[in-house]
C-alpha positions as CSV (number, residue, x, y, z in Angstrom):
1,X,0.0,0.0,0.0
2,X,1.3,3.4,-1.0
3,X,1.3,6.2,1.6
4,X,-0.4,9.4,0.7
5,X,1.0,12.9,1.3
6,X,-0.9,15.3,3.6
7,X,-2.0,17.2,0.5
8,X,-3.4,14.1,-1.1
9,X,-5.3,13.2,2.0
10,X,-6.7,16.7,2.3
11,X,-7.8,16.7,-1.3
12,X,-9.6,13.3,-0.8
13,X,-11.3,14.5,2.3
14,X,-12.6,17.6,0.6
15,X,-13.9,15.5,-2.3
16,X,-15.7,13.2,0.2
17,X,-17.2,16.1,2.1
18,X,-18.4,17.7,-1.1
19,X,-20.5,14.6,-1.8
20,X,-22.2,14.6,1.6
21,X,-25.5,16.3,2.2
22,X,-25.2,19.5,4.3
23,X,-26.3,19.3,8.0
24,X,-28.0,21.9,10.2
25,X,-26.5,23.1,13.4
26,X,-29.3,21.2,15.2
27,X,-28.4,17.9,13.5
28,X,-24.7,18.5,14.4
29,X,-25.6,19.0,18.0
30,X,-27.8,15.9,18.1
31,X,-24.9,13.9,16.5
32,X,-22.5,15.2,19.1
33,X,-24.8,14.2,21.9
34,X,-25.3,10.7,20.5
35,X,-21.5,10.2,20.2
36,X,-20.9,11.5,23.7
37,X,-23.6,9.2,25.1
38,X,-22.5,6.1,23.1
39,X,-18.8,6.6,23.9
40,X,-19.2,7.0,27.6
41,X,-18.9,4.0,29.8
42,X,-21.9,4.9,31.8
43,X,-25.0,6.9,31.2
44,X,-24.6,9.6,33.9
45,X,-27.6,11.8,34.2
46,X,-25.7,14.9,35.4
47,X,-23.1,14.6,32.5
48,X,-25.8,14.3,29.9
49,X,-27.9,17.2,31.3
50,X,-24.7,19.2,31.6
51,X,-23.9,18.6,27.9
52,X,-27.5,19.5,27.0
53,X,-27.0,22.8,28.8
54,X,-23.8,23.5,26.9
55,X,-25.3,22.7,23.5
56,X,-28.7,24.4,24.2
57,X,-27.9,27.3,26.5
58,X,-31.2,29.0,25.9
59,X,-33.3,26.0,26.9
60,X,-35.3,26.1,30.2
61,X,-34.8,23.3,32.7
62,X,-38.1,21.7,31.6
63,X,-36.8,21.4,28.0
64,X,-33.5,19.9,29.3
65,X,-35.5,17.3,31.3
66,X,-37.8,16.5,28.4
67,X,-34.8,16.0,26.0
68,X,-33.0,13.9,28.7
69,X,-36.0,11.6,29.0
70,X,-36.2,11.3,25.2
71,X,-32.5,10.4,25.1
72,X,-32.9,7.8,27.8
73,X,-35.7,6.2,25.8
74,X,-33.4,6.1,22.7
75,X,-30.3,4.7,24.3
76,X,-31.6,2.5,27.1
77,X,-33.9,0.3,25.0
């Protein structure tokens, strides 16, 4: 296997990204939360709620709790 230069890798990465559908900020936030939850060894309520507060600083506590419950439903089943 031939190794690629950094420039070649960067060019390939740009080509691959150009083929992907664009994502919204909301979709990116949801993906980041999924990755954090899936990569953690435990599902710690305070960590997840803390992350929700970081990603959605304008949300009220009721919205944080509702989203937390939704996430529990997705990842605990």
